[in-house]
DRENDO-1510 file (C-alpha; in Angstrom, 1 decimal, always signed):
<recs>
REC; n; res; u; v; w
REC; 1; MET; -13.9; +16.1; +54.7 .
REC; 2; SER; -13.7; +15.7; +51.2 .
REC; 3; THR; -14.2; +11.6; +49.8 .
REC; 4; HIS; -13.4; +12.1; +46.4 .
REC; 5; PHE; -10.2; +10.7; +44.7 .
REC; 6; THR; -7.7; +13.5; +43.6 .
REC; 7; VAL; -6.3; +13.3; +40.0 .
REC; 8; ILE; -2.9; +15.0; +39.5 .
REC; 9; PRO; -2.7; +15.1; +35.5 .
REC; 10; GLY; +0.9; +15.2; +32.8 .
REC; 11; GLY; +4.2; +13.7; +34.0 .
REC; 12; LEU; +5.5; +10.3; +34.1 .
REC; 13; LEU; +7.7; +7.4; +35.8 .
REC; 14; GLY; +10.7; +8.3; +33.5 .
REC; 15; ALA; +10.7; +12.4; +32.0 .
REC; 16; SER; +7.9; +14.7; +31.2 .
REC; 17; THR; +7.9; +16.2; +27.5 .
REC; 18; GLN; +5.0; +18.4; +28.5 .
REC; 19; THR; +5.2; +22.2; +28.3 .
REC; 20; GLU; +3.2; +25.0; +28.8 .
REC; 21; GLY; +0.6; +24.7; +26.1 .
REC; 22; ASP; +1.0; +21.3; +24.7 .
REC; 23; ASP; -2.0; +18.6; +25.8 .
REC; 24; ILE; -0.4; +16.1; +29.0 .
REC; 25; MET; +1.3; +13.3; +27.2 .
REC; 26; ASP; +2.7; +10.8; +29.4 .
REC; 27; VAL; +6.1; +9.4; +28.4 .
REC; 28; ALA; +7.5; +5.8; +28.9 .
REC; 29; VAL; +10.5; +4.6; +29.9 .
REC; 30; ASP; +11.0; +1.1; +30.9 .
REC; 31; THR; +15.1; -0.1; +31.2 .
REC; 32; PRO; +16.2; -3.2; +33.3 .
REC; 33; THR; +17.7; -1.0; +36.5 .
REC; 34; LYS; +18.0; -1.8; +40.1 .
REC; 35; THR; +14.6; -0.9; +42.5 .
REC; 36; PHE; +14.8; +1.3; +45.6 .
REC; 37; ILE; +12.6; -1.3; +47.3 .
REC; 38; GLN; +14.6; -4.8; +47.0 .
REC; 39; VAL; +11.8; -7.1; +49.5 .
REC; 40; ALA; +8.5; -7.0; +50.4 .
REC; 41; GLU; +6.7; -9.4; +52.5 .
REC; 42; ILE; +3.2; -9.4; +54.4 .
REC; 43; TRP; +2.6; -10.7; +57.9 .
REC; 44; VAL; -0.5; -11.9; +58.7 .
REC; 45; PRO; -2.1; -12.4; +62.3 .
REC; 46; GLU; -2.5; -15.9; +63.5 .
REC; 47; GLY; -4.0; -15.9; +67.1 .
REC; 48; GLU; -1.6; -14.1; +68.8 .
REC; 49; THR; +1.4; -14.1; +66.4 .
REC; 50; LEU; +2.1; -12.8; +63.0 .
REC; 51; VAL; +3.2; -15.5; +60.2 .
REC; 52; HIS; +4.6; -15.0; +57.0 .
REC; 53; GLY; +1.7; -14.5; +54.0 .
REC; 54; GLY; +4.0; -14.7; +51.1 .
REC; 55; GLY; +6.5; -11.8; +49.8 .
REC; 56; SER; +8.8; -10.9; +47.0 .
REC; 57; TYR; +12.7; -11.5; +47.3 .
REC; 58; GLY; +14.3; -11.5; +44.1 .
REC; 59; ASP; +17.0; -13.3; +44.1 .
REC; 60; LEU; +17.8; -13.1; +48.4 .
REC; 61; ALA; +16.9; -16.8; +48.4 .
REC; 62; ALA; +18.6; -17.1; +51.7 .
REC; 63; PHE; +17.3; -14.1; +53.4 .
REC; 64; GLU; +13.3; -15.7; +52.0 .
REC; 65; GLU; +14.3; -18.8; +53.6 .
REC; 66; ALA; +14.8; -17.1; +57.1 .
REC; 67; SER; +12.0; -15.3; +56.5 .
REC; 68; ARG; +9.2; -17.7; +55.6 .
REC; 69; ARG; +10.5; -19.5; +59.3 .
REC; 70; ALA; +9.8; -16.4; +61.2 .
REC; 71; SER; +6.7; -15.5; +63.4 .
REC; 72; PHE; +6.2; -12.6; +65.4 .
REC; 73; ALA; +4.1; -12.2; +68.8 .
REC; 74; LYS; +2.7; -8.7; +69.3 .
REC; 75; GLY; +6.0; -6.1; +69.8 .
REC; 76; GLU; +8.5; -8.6; +68.3 .
REC; 77; GLY; +10.4; -7.7; +65.7 .
REC; 78; LEU; +9.7; -4.9; +62.9 .
REC; 79; PRO; +6.0; -6.5; +62.4 .
REC; 80; GLY; +5.0; -7.4; +65.7 .
REC; 81; ARG; +6.1; -3.5; +66.8 .
REC; 82; ALA; +4.0; -2.0; +63.7 .
REC; 83; TRP; +1.2; -3.9; +65.0 .
REC; 84; GLU; +1.9; -2.8; +68.9 .
REC; 85; GLU; +2.4; +0.7; +68.6 .
REC; 86; ALA; -0.7; +0.4; +65.4 .
REC; 87; ARG; +1.4; +3.1; +63.2 .
REC; 88; PRO; +4.0; +2.7; +60.5 .
REC; 89; VAL; +7.3; +2.1; +61.6 .
REC; 90; VAL; +10.5; +3.1; +60.0 .
REC; 91; LEU; +13.5; +1.1; +60.5 .
REC; 92; LYS; +16.9; +2.8; +59.4 .
REC; 93; GLY; +19.1; +0.7; +60.8 .
REC; 94; PHE; +19.5; -3.2; +61.8 .
REC; 95; ASP; +22.1; -3.6; +64.0 .
REC; 96; GLY; +21.6; -3.5; +67.7 .
REC; 97; SER; +17.8; -2.6; +66.8 .
REC; 98; TYR; +14.6; -5.1; +67.4 .
REC; 99; PHE; +14.6; -6.6; +64.3 .
REC; 100; LYS; +14.8; -10.3; +64.3 .
REC; 101; ARG; +16.5; -11.5; +61.1 .
REC; 102; ILE; +19.2; -9.3; +61.4 .
REC; 103; GLU; +22.6; -11.8; +60.5 .
REC; 104; ALA; +19.9; -13.1; +57.1 .
REC; 105; ALA; +19.4; -9.2; +56.6 .
REC; 106; ALA; +23.3; -8.3; +56.7 .
REC; 107; GLU; +23.8; -11.0; +54.1 .
REC; 108; ALA; +21.3; -9.9; +51.9 .
REC; 109; GLY; +22.5; -6.6; +51.9 .
REC; 110; LEU; +19.2; -5.2; +53.2 .
REC; 111; THR; +19.5; -2.2; +55.9 .
REC; 112; SER; +16.3; -0.7; +56.2 .
REC; 113; ALA; +12.5; -1.2; +56.7 .
REC; 114; VAL; +9.0; +0.0; +56.8 .
REC; 115; ALA; +6.6; -2.2; +58.1 .
REC; 116; ILE; +2.8; -0.7; +57.7 .
REC; 117; PRO; -0.2; -1.9; +59.2 .
REC; 118; VAL; -3.7; -2.6; +57.6 .
REC; 119; PHE; -6.1; -2.1; +60.1 .
REC; 120; ALA; -10.1; -2.9; +59.4 .
REC; 121; GLY; -11.6; -0.3; +62.0 .
REC; 122; LYS; -9.8; -2.2; +65.1 .
REC; 123; THR; -8.8; -5.7; +63.8 .
REC; 124; LEU; -4.9; -6.1; +61.9 .
REC; 125; LYS; -5.5; -7.5; +58.8 .
REC; 126; ALA; -2.0; -7.9; +58.0 .
REC; 127; VAL; +1.2; -5.6; +58.1 .
REC; 128; LEU; +3.5; -5.2; +54.9 .
REC; 129; VAL; +7.3; -4.9; +55.4 .
REC; 130; VAL; +9.9; -3.6; +53.0 .
REC; 131; LEU; +12.7; -3.6; +52.7 .
REC; 132; CYS; +16.0; -1.4; +50.9 .
REC; 133; GLY; +19.3; -1.9; +50.5 .
REC; 134; ASP; +22.2; +0.9; +51.4 .
REC; 135; ASP; +23.4; +1.6; +48.0 .
REC; 136; GLU; +25.1; +5.6; +47.4 .
REC; 137; ASN; +23.3; +5.3; +44.4 .
REC; 138; ARG; +20.1; +4.1; +45.3 .
REC; 139; THR; +17.9; +7.5; +45.0 .
REC; 140; GLY; +13.9; +7.4; +46.3 .
REC; 141; ALA; +12.0; +8.0; +49.7 .
REC; 142; ILE; +9.5; +6.1; +51.5 .
REC; 143; GLU; +8.3; +8.7; +54.1 .
REC; 144; VAL; +5.8; +8.3; +57.3 .
REC; 145; TRP; +3.7; +11.7; +58.2 .
REC; 146; ALA; +1.5; +12.1; +61.2 .
REC; 147; GLU; -0.4; +14.6; +62.6 .
REC; 148; LYS; +0.8; +16.5; +65.4 .
REC; 149; ASP; -1.4; +20.4; +66.6 .
REC; 150; GLN; -3.4; +20.4; +63.1 .
REC; 151; LEU; -0.1; +19.7; +60.9 .
REC; 152; LEU; +1.6; +16.5; +59.3 .
REC; 153; MET; +5.1; +16.7; +60.4 .
REC; 154; LEU; +7.6; +13.7; +59.3 .
REC; 155; GLU; +7.3; +11.0; +62.1 .
REC; 156; ASP; +10.2; +9.4; +60.0 .
REC; 157; GLY; +11.7; +8.0; +56.2 .
REC; 158; TYR; +14.2; +6.6; +54.7 .
REC; 159; TYR; +15.7; +8.2; +51.5 .
REC; 160; GLY; +18.8; +6.5; +49.9 .
REC; 161; ALA; +21.3; +8.8; +48.7 .
REC; 162; ALA; +19.0; +11.7; +48.5 .
REC; 163; LYS; +20.1; +13.8; +51.7 .
REC; 164; HIS; +19.4; +17.3; +50.9 .
REC; 165; PHE; +15.8; +15.7; +50.0 .
REC; 166; GLU; +15.7; +14.2; +53.7 .
REC; 167; TRP; +16.7; +17.3; +55.6 .
REC; 168; VAL; +14.1; +19.5; +53.4 .
REC; 169; SER; +11.3; +17.2; +54.1 .
REC; 170; GLN; +12.4; +17.1; +58.2 .
REC; 171; HIS; +12.1; +20.7; +58.6 .
REC; 172; THR; +8.8; +21.0; +55.9 .
REC; 173; HIS; +5.3; +20.3; +57.6 .
REC; 174; PHE; +1.3; +20.0; +55.9 .
REC; 175; PRO; -1.5; +21.6; +56.9 .
REC; 176; ALA; -4.8; +19.7; +55.4 .
REC; 177; GLY; -4.6; +19.7; +51.6 .
REC; 178; GLN; -1.5; +21.2; +50.7 .
REC; 179; GLY; +1.3; +19.2; +49.2 .
REC; 180; LEU; +0.9; +15.1; +48.6 .
REC; 181; PRO; +0.9; +14.6; +52.3 .
REC; 182; GLY; -2.0; +17.3; +53.1 .
REC; 183; GLY; -4.0; +16.5; +50.0 .
REC; 184; ILE; -3.7; +12.9; +51.1 .
REC; 185; TRP; -4.8; +14.0; +54.9 .
REC; 186; ALA; -7.9; +15.9; +53.5 .
REC; 187; SER; -9.0; +13.7; +51.0 .
REC; 188; GLN; -8.7; +10.0; +53.0 .
REC; 189; THR; -8.0; +9.2; +49.3 .
REC; 190; PRO; -4.8; +7.5; +47.9 .
REC; 191; ILE; -3.2; +10.4; +45.6 .
REC; 192; LEU; -0.7; +9.3; +42.4 .
REC; 193; MET; +1.4; +12.6; +41.9 .
REC; 194; ARG; +3.5; +13.0; +38.8 .
REC; 195; ASP; +6.5; +15.6; +37.8 .
REC; 196; LEU; +7.7; +16.1; +41.4 .
REC; 197; GLY; +10.9; +18.1; +40.4 .
REC; 198; SER; +8.3; +20.6; +38.4 .
REC; 199; GLY; +5.1; +20.6; +39.5 .
REC; 200; TYR; +3.5; +23.5; +41.7 .
REC; 201; ARG; +1.4; +21.1; +44.1 .
REC; 202; PHE; +4.4; +19.3; +45.2 .
REC; 203; ILE; +6.2; +21.0; +47.7 .
REC; 204; ARG; +9.3; +20.3; +47.7 .
REC; 205; ALA; +9.5; +20.1; +43.8 .
REC; 206; ASP; +13.0; +22.0; +43.8 .
REC; 207; ALA; +14.7; +19.6; +46.0 .
REC; 208; ALA; +12.8; +16.7; +44.5 .
REC; 209; GLY; +14.0; +17.7; +41.1 .
REC; 210; LYS; +17.6; +17.9; +42.4 .
REC; 211; ALA; +17.4; +14.3; +43.8 .
REC; 212; GLY; +16.1; +12.7; +40.4 .
REC; 213; LEU; +12.5; +12.1; +42.3 .
REC; 214; THR; +9.7; +11.6; +39.5 .
REC; 215; THR; +6.3; +10.0; +40.7 .
REC; 216; GLY; +5.2; +9.8; +44.2 .
REC; 217; LEU; +2.4; +7.5; +45.5 .
REC; 218; GLY; +0.7; +8.6; +48.2 .
REC; 219; LEU; -2.3; +6.8; +51.1 .
REC; 220; PRO; -3.8; +7.3; +54.2 .
REC; 221; VAL; -2.9; +4.3; +56.9 .
REC; 222; PRO; -5.8; +3.9; +58.8 .
REC; 223; VAL; -5.4; +3.1; +62.4 .
REC; 224; PRO; -7.3; +2.9; +65.8 .
REC; 225; GLY; -7.4; +5.7; +67.6 .
REC; 226; LYS; -7.8; +9.6; +66.4 .
REC; 227; SER; -4.2; +9.5; +65.1 .
REC; 228; ALA; -3.4; +10.4; +61.5 .
REC; 229; TYR; -0.7; +8.6; +59.2 .
REC; 230; VAL; +0.2; +9.1; +55.6 .
REC; 231; LEU; +2.7; +7.3; +54.0 .
REC; 232; THR; +4.6; +8.1; +50.4 .
REC; 233; LEU; +6.8; +6.4; +48.4 .
REC; 234; LEU; +8.5; +8.7; +45.5 .
REC; 235; SER; +10.2; +7.4; +42.6 .
REC; 236; ALA; +13.7; +7.8; +40.8 .
REC; 237; LEU; +14.1; +7.1; +37.4 .
REC; 238; GLY; +17.3; +5.4; +37.9 .
REC; 239; THR; +16.7; +3.6; +41.4 .
REC; 240; PRO; +12.6; +3.4; +40.4 .
REC; 241; ILE; +10.6; +1.8; +43.7 .
REC; 242; ALA; +8.3; +0.8; +40.9 .
REC; 243; ARG; +7.4; +0.7; +37.0 .
REC; 244; ARG; +3.5; +0.6; +37.2 .
REC; 245; PHE; +1.1; +2.0; +39.8 .
REC; 246; GLU; -2.3; +1.6; +40.1 .
REC; 247; LEU; -5.5; +3.0; +42.0 .
REC; 248; TRP; -8.8; +1.4; +42.5 .
REC; 249; ASP; -11.8; +3.0; +44.1 .
REC; 250; ALA; -13.5; +0.0; +45.8 .
REC; 251; ARG; -16.1; +2.3; +47.3 .
REC; 252; ALA; -20.0; +1.6; +47.1 .
REC; 253; ALA; -20.1; +5.0; +45.9 .
REC; 254; LYS; -18.3; +4.1; +42.9 .
REC; 255; VAL; -18.9; +0.7; +42.0 .
REC; 256; GLY; -22.4; +0.3; +43.4 .
REC; 257; LYS; -23.5; -2.8; +46.3 .
REC; 258; GLY; -22.2; -5.5; +43.7 .
REC; 259; GLY; -18.3; -4.9; +44.9 .
REC; 260; GLY; -15.5; -4.6; +42.8 .
REC; 261; ALA; -12.9; -1.5; +42.4 .
REC; 262; ALA; -12.8; +0.4; +39.2 .
REC; 263; LEU; -9.4; +1.6; +37.8 .
REC; 264; VAL; -9.7; +5.4; +38.8 .
REC; 265; ASP; -5.8; +6.3; +38.0 .
REC; 266; GLY; -2.4; +5.1; +37.5 .
REC; 267; ILE; +0.7; +5.4; +35.0 .
REC; 268; CYS; +2.7; +2.9; +33.5 .
REC; 269; ALA; +6.5; +3.1; +32.0 .
REC; 270; ARG; +5.3; +0.3; +29.3 .
REC; 271; GLU; +1.9; +1.6; +28.9 .
REC; 272; GLY; +1.7; +5.3; +29.8 .
REC; 273; ALA; -1.2; +6.6; +31.6 .
REC; 274; LEU; -4.0; +4.0; +32.7 .
REC; 275; TRP; -6.7; +6.2; +33.0 .
REC; 276; ASP; -8.7; +8.7; +30.7 .
REC; 277; PRO; -10.8; +11.8; +32.3 .
REC; 278; GLU; -13.0; +11.0; +29.3 .
REC; 279; ASN; -13.8; +7.8; +30.5 .
REC; 280; ALA; -15.3; +8.5; +33.7 .
REC; 281; GLY; -17.6; +5.9; +34.5 .
REC; 282; LYS; -16.4; +3.5; +32.3 .
REC; 283; GLU; -13.0; +2.4; +33.9 .
REC; 284; ARG; -11.7; -1.4; +34.0 .
REC; 285; ARG; -13.1; -3.0; +36.8 .
REC; 286; ALA; -12.0; -5.9; +39.2 .
REC; 287; GLU; -14.2; -8.2; +40.8 .
REC; 288; ALA; -13.2; -10.7; +43.8 .
REC; 289; TRP; -11.0; -13.5; +43.5 .
REC; 290; GLN; -10.2; -12.2; +39.8 .
REC; 291; GLY; -6.6; -11.7; +39.1 .
REC; 292; SER; -4.3; -10.1; +41.9 .
REC; 293; ILE; -6.4; -6.8; +42.5 .
REC; 294; GLY; -9.2; -9.6; +42.8 .
REC; 295; LYS; -7.5; -11.7; +45.3 .
REC; 296; VAL; -7.1; -8.5; +47.4 .
REC; 297; LEU; -11.0; -7.5; +47.0 .
REC; 298; GLY; -11.6; -11.2; +47.9 .
REC; 299; SER; -9.6; -11.3; +51.1 .
REC; 300; GLY; -9.4; -7.9; +52.4 .
REC; 301; LEU; -5.7; -8.7; +52.4 .
REC; 302; PRO; -2.8; -7.1; +50.9 .
REC; 303; VAL; -1.3; -9.3; +47.6 .
REC; 304; VAL; +2.6; -9.8; +47.0 .
REC; 305; GLU; +3.2; -11.6; +43.4 .
REC; 306; SER; +6.3; -12.5; +42.1 .
REC; 307; GLY; +7.5; -14.7; +39.4 .
REC; 308; LYS; +3.4; -15.6; +38.1 .
REC; 309; PRO; +2.6; -15.6; +34.1 .
REC; 310; GLY; -0.4; -12.9; +33.6 .
REC; 311; LEU; +0.8; -9.8; +36.0 .
REC; 312; ALA; -0.1; -6.4; +34.4 .
REC; 313; ALA; +2.4; -5.5; +31.6 .
REC; 314; GLY; +4.5; -8.2; +31.7 .
REC; 315; TYR; +6.3; -6.9; +35.0 .
REC; 316; GLY; +7.8; -9.6; +37.2 .
REC; 317; SER; +5.9; -8.7; +40.7 .
REC; 318; MET; +3.6; -6.6; +42.4 .
REC; 319; VAL; +2.3; -5.2; +45.9 .
REC; 320; ALA; -1.5; -4.1; +45.8 .
REC; 321; LEU; -2.0; -2.9; +49.3 .
REC; 322; PRO; -6.0; -2.2; +50.4 .
REC; 323; ILE; -6.6; +0.6; +52.3 .
REC; 324; TYR; -10.5; +0.6; +54.9 .
REC; 325; LEU; -12.3; +3.5; +56.3 .
REC; 326; GLY; -14.8; +3.2; +58.8 .
REC; 327; GLY; -14.0; -0.5; +59.2 .
REC; 328; GLU; -14.7; -1.2; +54.9 .
REC; 329; LEU; -12.6; -2.2; +52.1 .
REC; 330; ALA; -12.3; +1.6; +50.0 .
REC; 331; HIS; -9.0; +1.5; +48.2 .
REC; 332; ILE; -6.6; -0.6; +46.6 .
REC; 333; VAL; -3.2; +0.9; +45.4 .
REC; 334; ALA; -0.2; -1.3; +43.8 .
REC; 335; TRP; +2.7; -0.8; +42.2 .
REC; 336; TYR; +4.9; -3.3; +39.8 .
REC; 337; VAL; +8.5; -4.0; +38.8 .
</recs>
């Protein structure tokens, strides 16, 4: 399998003005809207227990307080389930489920969640949990794709109001190299895809366009054993998952033996395109313990920051998620709101 980053040019977080024959141009739309993901939190192992390792909760102070007091044994609650089963887990309803913070979540208006384990080889580094509210006006998609019989099939996903797109996704499968999930599976790298509603590379373009989905971030989720998982985050203009996406390459083949990471693709509603193909080899760099991406490089753990000065482009919160290949930190994906 190839190990290069796949960069699919054109498009943006909002809407594209690109027409056939035009130069590629990223157009930024940055208006204050509610986001598809309302909470992001990190759970880190301490012995045989997962403990709270930070999070972004917006104005959901009571749920934040309940979360900071919580801990999970292996197999317990949503984070513990992702640890025990060594796979991403989607939970689309909390009532009557194994979710532990049901009452606090209900009071906060949270109704669904996705847990993404971060493994370095066989070692669990952390579990990232994102939570969403059930709102008929919130559109987006968080999907988990799993390999079965040499095809990627939708294992589960949360789509908010995008019901038709959910149905299409349930009836779509991808061989290696095809579409966003298949491209990630083949290359074992994150991919940022623009113009989901009009791009020929996005197999579900027609349904995505009708749902208002514009930008897709996908990444491999390595786990122990031979199972293959891909996570996709599909963002709509009205209720975006993020307003800025970044892909960082931390492989020695890219940055050298000295470490660090290079920004190899990205898009921002405030700054436009974050990667210039004519500047290959001279990309923006991050070093260990310098800035938010540097915290991931230094600690090897996901980072969630909120309300801190100095975040890129002045955004209020960000999530940075490391991806390990062969036990080594290979990539970091980050998104900002």
